C-alpha positions as CSV (number, residue, x, y, z in Angstrom):
1,M,87.2,97.1,170.4
2,L,85.3,100.3,169.7
3,D,85.0,101.0,173.4
4,Q,88.7,100.7,174.1
5,G,89.7,102.8,171.1
6,L,93.0,102.4,169.1
7,V,95.8,100.8,171.1
8,E,99.4,100.0,170.1
9,R,99.8,96.4,168.8
10,S,103.0,94.6,168.1
11,V,103.5,93.4,164.5
12,T,106.9,91.8,165.1
13,R,108.2,88.8,166.9
14,D,111.6,87.7,168.2
15,L,111.7,84.4,166.4
16,S,114.2,82.5,164.3
17,W,111.7,81.9,161.5
18,G,109.3,84.2,159.6
19,V,109.5,87.2,157.2
20,P,112.4,89.5,158.3
21,V,111.3,93.1,159.1
22,P,112.9,95.2,156.3
23,L,114.2,97.9,158.6
24,P,117.8,98.3,159.8
25,E,116.6,99.1,163.4
26,A,114.6,95.9,163.5
27,K,117.5,93.5,162.8
28,G,116.7,90.0,164.0
29,K,113.0,90.6,164.2
30,V,110.3,89.0,162.0
31,L,106.8,90.1,161.1
32,Y,104.0,88.6,163.2
33,V,102.4,86.0,161.0
34,W,98.9,87.6,160.9
35,F,100.5,90.9,159.9
36,D,101.9,89.5,156.7
37,A,99.8,86.4,156.1
38,P,96.6,88.2,154.8
39,I,98.7,89.5,151.9
40,G,98.8,85.9,150.8
41,Y,95.1,86.2,150.1
42,I,95.9,88.5,147.2
43,S,99.1,86.8,146.1
44,A,97.4,83.4,146.1
45,T,94.7,84.8,143.7
46,V,97.5,86.2,141.5
47,E,99.2,82.8,141.4
48,W,95.9,81.1,140.6
49,A,95.2,83.5,137.7
50,E,98.7,82.8,136.3
51,K,98.2,79.0,136.5
52,I,95.0,79.1,134.5
53,G,96.7,81.3,131.9
54,Q,94.8,84.5,132.7
55,P,97.3,86.5,134.6
56,E,95.1,89.6,134.9
57,K,92.0,87.8,136.1
58,W,92.9,88.4,139.8
59,K,92.0,92.0,139.3
60,E,88.3,91.0,138.7
61,Y,88.2,90.0,142.3
62,W,90.6,92.3,144.3
63,L,90.1,95.5,142.3
64,N,86.4,95.2,141.7
65,P,84.2,97.4,143.9
66,E,81.4,94.9,143.5
67,T,83.4,92.1,145.2
68,R,82.3,91.0,148.6
69,L,85.4,90.0,150.5
70,I,84.3,87.7,153.4
71,H,86.8,86.4,156.0
72,F,85.8,83.3,157.9
73,I,88.1,83.3,161.0
74,G,88.5,82.2,164.6
75,K,87.5,84.6,167.4
76,D,91.2,85.2,168.3
77,N,91.9,86.8,165.0
78,I,89.3,89.5,164.8
79,I,91.5,92.5,165.4
80,F,94.0,91.8,162.6
81,H,91.2,91.1,160.1
82,S,88.9,93.9,161.0
83,L,91.4,96.6,161.8
84,I,95.1,96.0,160.8
85,W,94.4,94.3,157.5
86,P,91.9,96.9,156.2
87,S,94.3,99.6,157.2
88,M,97.1,98.0,155.2
89,L,94.9,97.8,152.2
90,M,93.7,101.4,152.5
91,G,97.4,102.5,152.8
92,Q,98.2,101.3,149.3
93,D,98.1,103.3,146.1
94,T,96.1,100.6,144.5
95,T,92.4,100.6,145.5
96,Y,91.8,97.0,146.8
97,C,88.4,95.9,147.9
98,L,88.0,95.9,151.7
99,P,86.5,93.2,153.9
100,Y,82.7,93.2,153.6
101,D,82.0,90.9,156.5
102,I,84.0,88.8,159.0
103,P,82.1,85.9,160.5
104,A,84.2,84.8,163.5
105,N,83.8,81.4,165.0
106,E,84.4,80.2,168.5
107,F,86.9,77.3,169.1
108,M,86.6,73.6,168.5
109,N,88.2,71.3,171.0
110,L,89.2,67.6,170.5
111,E,87.8,64.9,172.7
112,G,87.2,67.4,175.5
113,K,90.7,69.0,175.4
114,K,92.1,72.1,173.7
115,I,93.7,71.2,170.3
116,S,97.4,71.5,170.4
117,T,99.6,70.7,167.3
118,S,102.8,71.1,169.3
119,K,101.6,68.3,171.6
120,N,100.1,66.3,168.7
121,W,96.6,66.5,170.2
122,A,95.2,67.1,166.8
123,I,93.6,65.6,163.8
124,W,95.8,65.8,160.7
125,V,93.5,66.1,157.7
126,D,95.8,64.3,155.2
127,E,95.9,61.3,157.5
128,F,92.2,61.5,158.4
129,I,91.0,61.3,154.8
130,Q,93.0,58.2,154.2
131,D,90.7,56.4,156.7
132,F,87.4,58.3,156.1
133,D,85.7,60.0,153.1
134,S,86.6,63.7,153.2
135,E,82.8,64.4,152.7
136,Y,82.2,62.9,156.2
137,L,84.7,65.4,157.7
138,R,83.1,68.3,155.8
139,Y,79.7,67.3,157.1
140,Y,80.8,66.8,160.7
141,L,82.6,70.2,160.8
142,A,79.5,71.8,159.4
143,V,77.0,70.1,161.8
144,N,79.4,70.7,164.8
145,A,80.6,74.1,163.8
146,P,81.5,76.4,166.8
147,E,79.5,79.3,165.4
148,R,78.2,80.7,168.7
149,Q,80.0,78.7,171.3
150,D,83.0,76.3,171.6
151,S,82.3,72.8,170.3
152,D,84.0,69.5,170.7
153,F,85.2,67.0,168.0
154,S,84.3,63.6,169.4
155,F,85.1,60.5,167.4
156,K,82.0,58.7,168.8
157,D,79.8,61.7,168.0
158,F,81.4,61.8,164.5
159,Q,80.4,58.1,164.1
160,N,76.9,58.8,165.2
161,K,76.4,61.8,163.0
162,I,77.6,59.9,159.9
163,N,75.8,56.6,160.7
164,I,72.5,58.0,162.0
165,E,72.1,61.2,160.0
166,L,74.0,60.8,156.7
167,N,73.6,57.0,156.3
168,N,70.4,56.1,158.0
169,T,68.4,59.2,157.0
170,L,69.7,60.7,153.8
171,G,71.4,57.6,152.3
172,N,68.5,55.4,153.3
173,L,66.0,57.7,151.5
174,A,68.0,57.6,148.3
175,N,68.6,53.9,148.4
176,R,65.0,52.9,149.2
177,V,63.5,55.2,146.5
178,F,65.9,54.2,143.8
179,A,65.9,50.5,144.6
180,F,62.1,50.4,144.5
181,A,62.1,52.3,141.2
182,N,64.6,49.9,139.7
183,K,62.8,46.8,140.9
184,N,59.2,47.9,139.9
185,F,59.5,50.7,137.3
186,E,62.7,49.7,135.4
187,G,64.4,52.8,136.9
188,K,61.9,55.2,135.2
189,I,59.9,57.7,137.3
190,T,57.4,59.7,135.3
191,A,56.6,63.4,136.0
192,C,53.0,63.7,137.0
193,A,50.3,66.0,138.3
194,L,50.4,66.0,142.1
195,S,47.8,65.3,144.6
196,E,47.0,67.6,147.5
197,T,49.1,65.5,149.8
198,A,52.0,65.5,147.4
199,N,51.8,69.3,146.9
200,M,51.9,69.7,150.7
201,A,55.1,67.7,150.9
202,I,56.7,69.8,148.2
203,A,55.5,73.0,149.7
204,E,57.0,72.0,153.1
205,A,60.3,71.2,151.5
206,D,60.3,74.5,149.6
207,K,59.6,76.4,152.8
208,L,62.7,74.8,154.4
209,L,64.7,75.4,151.2
210,K,63.9,79.1,151.3
211,E,65.1,79.3,154.9
212,I,68.3,77.3,153.9
213,E,69.0,79.8,151.1
214,E,68.7,82.7,153.5
215,N,70.9,81.0,156.1
216,Y,73.7,80.5,153.7
217,L,73.7,84.2,153.0
218,D,73.9,84.8,156.7
219,Y,76.7,82.2,157.2
220,Q,74.5,79.9,159.3
221,V,76.0,76.6,158.0
222,K,75.4,74.6,161.2
223,K,71.7,75.4,161.2
224,N,71.4,74.5,157.5
225,T,72.7,70.9,158.1
226,R,69.7,70.4,160.4
227,L,67.2,71.9,158.0
228,I,68.5,69.9,155.1
229,M,68.3,66.7,157.1
230,D,64.7,67.8,157.9
231,I,63.9,67.5,154.2
232,A,65.4,64.0,154.2
233,R,63.3,63.1,157.2
234,L,60.3,64.5,155.4
235,G,61.1,62.3,152.4
236,N,61.4,59.2,154.6
237,R,58.1,60.0,156.4
238,Y,56.3,60.6,153.1
239,F,57.6,57.2,151.8
240,D,56.5,55.4,154.9
241,E,53.1,57.0,155.1
242,N,52.3,56.3,151.4
243,K,53.6,52.7,151.6
244,P,54.5,52.2,147.9
245,W,54.9,48.5,148.4
246,A,51.1,48.4,149.2
247,Q,50.2,51.1,146.7
248,L,51.7,49.0,143.9
249,K,49.1,46.3,144.3
250,E,46.2,48.7,143.7
251,N,47.4,51.9,142.0
252,R,50.6,52.0,140.0
253,D,50.1,55.7,139.2
254,A,49.9,56.6,142.9
255,T,53.1,54.6,143.5
256,N,54.9,56.5,140.8
257,E,53.7,59.8,142.4
258,T,55.3,58.7,145.7
259,L,58.6,58.0,144.0
260,Y,58.3,61.2,142.0
261,V,57.8,63.3,145.2
262,C,60.6,61.6,147.0
263,S,62.9,62.1,144.0
264,N,62.1,65.8,144.0
265,L,63.0,66.1,147.6
266,L,66.3,64.4,146.9
267,A,67.0,66.8,144.1
268,K,66.3,69.7,146.4
269,I,68.7,68.2,149.0
270,S,71.4,67.7,146.3
271,V,71.4,71.5,145.7
272,A,71.1,72.6,149.3
273,F,73.9,70.3,150.5
274,S,76.3,71.1,147.6
275,P,78.3,73.7,149.5
276,I,78.9,71.3,152.3
277,M,79.3,67.9,150.4
278,P,79.8,68.8,146.7
279,R,81.1,65.4,145.6
280,S,78.4,63.4,147.2
281,M,75.7,65.7,145.9
282,R,77.1,65.5,142.4
283,Y,77.0,61.7,142.7
284,L,73.4,61.9,143.9
285,R,72.4,64.0,140.9
286,Q,74.3,61.7,138.5
287,M,72.3,58.8,139.8
288,M,69.1,60.7,138.9
289,N,70.5,61.8,135.5
290,L,70.5,65.5,136.5
291,D,72.9,68.2,135.4
292,D,75.8,68.6,137.9
293,N,75.5,72.4,137.6
294,C,72.3,73.7,139.2
295,K,71.5,77.2,140.5
296,F,69.9,77.4,143.9
297,S,66.8,79.0,142.3
298,E,66.3,75.9,140.1
299,A,65.9,73.7,143.2
300,Y,62.3,75.0,143.6
301,N,61.4,73.6,140.1
302,L,59.8,70.2,139.8
303,L,61.7,67.6,137.8
304,G,60.8,66.1,134.5
305,D,60.8,62.4,133.8
306,I,63.6,60.6,135.6
307,V,65.6,57.7,134.2
308,L,68.0,56.4,136.8
309,N,71.7,55.7,136.2
310,E,73.6,53.0,138.1
311,V,72.6,53.3,141.7
312,K,75.1,52.7,144.5
313,P,75.0,53.7,148.3
314,L,75.7,57.3,148.9
315,F,77.5,56.7,152.2
316,R,78.8,53.8,154.3
317,K,78.5,53.1,158.0
318,I,81.5,53.6,160.2
319,E,82.3,50.6,162.4
320,D,83.1,50.8,166.1
321,K,86.6,49.3,165.5
322,E,87.5,52.2,163.2
323,I,86.6,54.7,165.9
324,E,88.4,52.8,168.5
325,A,91.5,52.8,166.3
326,Q,91.3,56.6,165.8
327,I,91.0,57.2,169.6
328,A,93.9,54.9,170.3
329,K,96.0,56.6,167.6
330,L,95.2,60.1,169.1
331,H,96.3,59.1,172.6
332,S,99.4,57.3,171.4
333,Q,100.6,60.2,169.2
334,A,100.0,62.9,171.9
335,I,103.1,64.5,173.4
336,I,102.8,66.1,176.8
337,N,105.6,68.6,177.4
338,E,106.9,68.4,180.9
339,G,106.2,71.6,182.8
340,D,103.4,72.6,180.5
341,K,100.6,70.3,181.2
342,S,98.0,72.6,182.5
343,D,96.1,73.4,179.3
344,F,96.4,69.8,178.1
345,N,95.2,67.8,181.1
346,T,93.1,70.2,183.1
347,P,89.9,71.6,181.7
348,E,88.6,74.9,183.0
349,I,86.6,74.1,186.1
350,A,84.0,76.5,187.6
351,P,84.7,77.6,191.2
352,L,82.7,76.0,194.0
353,K,79.6,77.8,195.1
354,E,78.9,78.8,198.7
355,L,77.8,76.2,201.2
356,I,74.1,75.5,201.7
357,S,72.3,73.9,204.6
358,Y,71.1,70.3,204.5
359,D,67.6,71.6,204.9
360,D,68.0,73.7,201.7
361,F,69.3,70.7,199.8
362,A,66.4,68.5,201.1
363,K,63.9,70.8,199.4
364,L,65.1,69.6,196.0
365,D,62.9,66.8,194.6
366,L,65.2,65.0,192.2
367,R,63.7,62.1,190.3
368,L,64.3,59.8,187.3
369,A,62.3,60.8,184.2
370,K,61.9,58.9,181.0
371,V,61.8,60.9,177.8
372,L,58.6,60.1,175.8
373,T,58.8,62.7,173.0
374,A,61.3,65.3,171.9
375,E,61.2,68.1,169.3
376,R,62.9,71.3,168.5
377,V,61.4,74.6,169.6
378,P,60.7,76.6,166.4
379,Q,63.1,79.5,165.7
380,T,65.6,78.5,168.3
381,D,69.0,76.7,168.0
382,K,69.3,75.5,171.6
383,L,65.9,74.6,172.9
384,L,64.1,71.2,172.8
385,K,60.5,70.5,174.1
386,L,60.4,67.2,175.9
387,K,57.5,65.2,177.3
388,V,58.7,63.0,180.2
389,D,57.2,60.4,182.4
390,I,57.9,60.9,186.1
391,G,55.9,57.9,187.3
392,I,52.9,59.7,188.8
393,E,52.3,61.9,185.8
394,Q,53.7,63.1,182.4
395,R,55.1,66.6,182.0
396,E,56.4,69.0,179.4
397,L,59.5,70.9,179.8
398,I,62.0,73.0,177.9
399,A,65.7,72.0,177.8
400,G,68.6,74.0,176.3
401,I,70.4,70.9,174.9
402,A,69.6,71.1,171.2
403,V,73.2,71.9,170.3
404,D,74.4,68.6,171.8
405,Y,71.5,66.2,171.4
406,E,69.3,65.3,168.5
407,P,65.6,64.9,169.5
408,N,65.3,61.4,168.1
409,N,68.3,60.2,170.1
410,L,66.7,61.3,173.4
411,I,63.4,59.3,173.1
412,G,63.5,56.4,175.6
413,K,66.4,57.7,177.6
414,T,66.1,58.0,181.4
415,V,67.4,61.3,182.8
416,L,67.7,63.1,186.1
417,M,65.1,65.8,186.6
418,L,64.3,68.5,189.2
419,V,60.5,68.1,189.5
420,N,59.6,70.7,192.1
421,L,61.0,73.7,190.2
422,E,58.3,76.4,189.9
423,P,56.9,76.2,186.3
424,R,57.8,79.1,184.0
425,K,57.0,80.0,180.4
426,I,59.9,79.7,177.9
427,R,59.1,80.8,174.3
428,G,55.4,80.6,175.1
429,I,55.6,77.0,176.4
430,T,55.2,76.2,180.1
431,S,58.2,74.3,181.4
432,Q,57.4,72.0,184.3
433,G,60.8,71.1,185.7
434,M,64.4,70.9,184.7
435,I,66.6,68.0,183.5
436,L,70.1,68.1,184.7
437,A,73.3,68.1,182.6
438,A,76.9,68.8,183.2
439,D,78.8,71.5,181.2
440,S,82.0,69.8,180.1
441,N,84.2,72.3,178.2
442,G,81.1,73.8,176.5
443,K,79.5,70.5,175.7
444,L,76.4,69.5,177.7
445,L,76.3,65.9,179.1
446,L,73.0,64.6,180.4
447,L,73.1,62.8,183.8
448,I,71.9,59.3,183.0
449,P,71.6,56.5,185.7
450,D,73.9,53.5,185.6
451,G,71.3,50.8,184.8
452,E,67.5,50.6,184.3
453,G,65.6,53.1,186.4
454,I,61.9,53.4,187.2
455,P,60.4,56.7,186.2
456,G,59.7,58.7,189.3
457,A,62.4,57.0,191.4
458,V,63.7,59.5,194.0
459,V,67.3,60.5,193.9
460,Q,68.8,60.2,197.4
């Protein structure tokens, strides 16, 4: 935008609906929606202030030079929010606060296709939350946010994220800790001095918490969902390694410490996840008899004695039949307009590359590889470090699939790998090969054999 300089932009449309342009020479024209719509940001605040009985309160926000006005928008709306809208505000006699920052997201598709409300290829929120908890939608939109590249809303992936991450990881941690405390400690967990191992777990969680706090200020919500779930995984690992069911037979105080550490991790999670799932986190805190209102800075403090309230599951699993019903509903409601099917049916396909000789192709050594371990490469959003078995040896490689695949979900999978690619260092790690994936509308899909494959089997 800065390179091209100022250019003329139309702020009117020839439509039958909209706000009429108040000029005699513009009869029949209406204002372009994003020319007049931002004014609603102010008028909505005015209306809110009137409804709460404090009609002047809107000024504390819009006329306050300390206000940070942040617009979260799609990438197609940058010009109007960063140029036209500030110009409109600056042209007023009243000194309104100007946009402080404008985080612009990429687009989210739906089941591999561009969302189209006119064709009914869309998810209608009021209908969706009749079938699923709205917190599930909030979580999935956060974990799948198109912050740096287009993403895809997939019902199957939605189910996996809720079942495997929310239910099996976070929900399971809360359930096993609280159920054990109720059964063996009458729901009372006592604050105690911490052992070295316990302090290490708390310190690891606080380190993640600090990164989460900074990410929120930098609008990195997607990254935070992973980091917060890392705290939940830490809690489950700590619980498993300490084996409170075995500790209880020999050392009741050590068992209490295990429950106390895990409860503190849950309390930290309840604060960190509040912007994304406020209702679920309030419920988690209520089960622990904690105040609903907690500042982020307080999440670093250790809890006092805990007396549990009634304990119920935080989340529920989504059944296959529910997802099948949603997919069927989506397809049945979709309307394809005759003569305008291109953007609906045909994804953007990359052009074919130039022909190569058979001899060139024969140089490629493609084999099946079984994933043995998978972990994220520190300080990256897209990279995973994999250890794979190719039959004759094991290798390490770097794969740029972290956006679309969780490390734990890859272990045990058989994938297609180019094994004779010259090794190279990526983020200080030597990558010995490349696994193959297809780019489907911005979503990477691993190429997986149809049936059981032997590691090292040659692709022909």
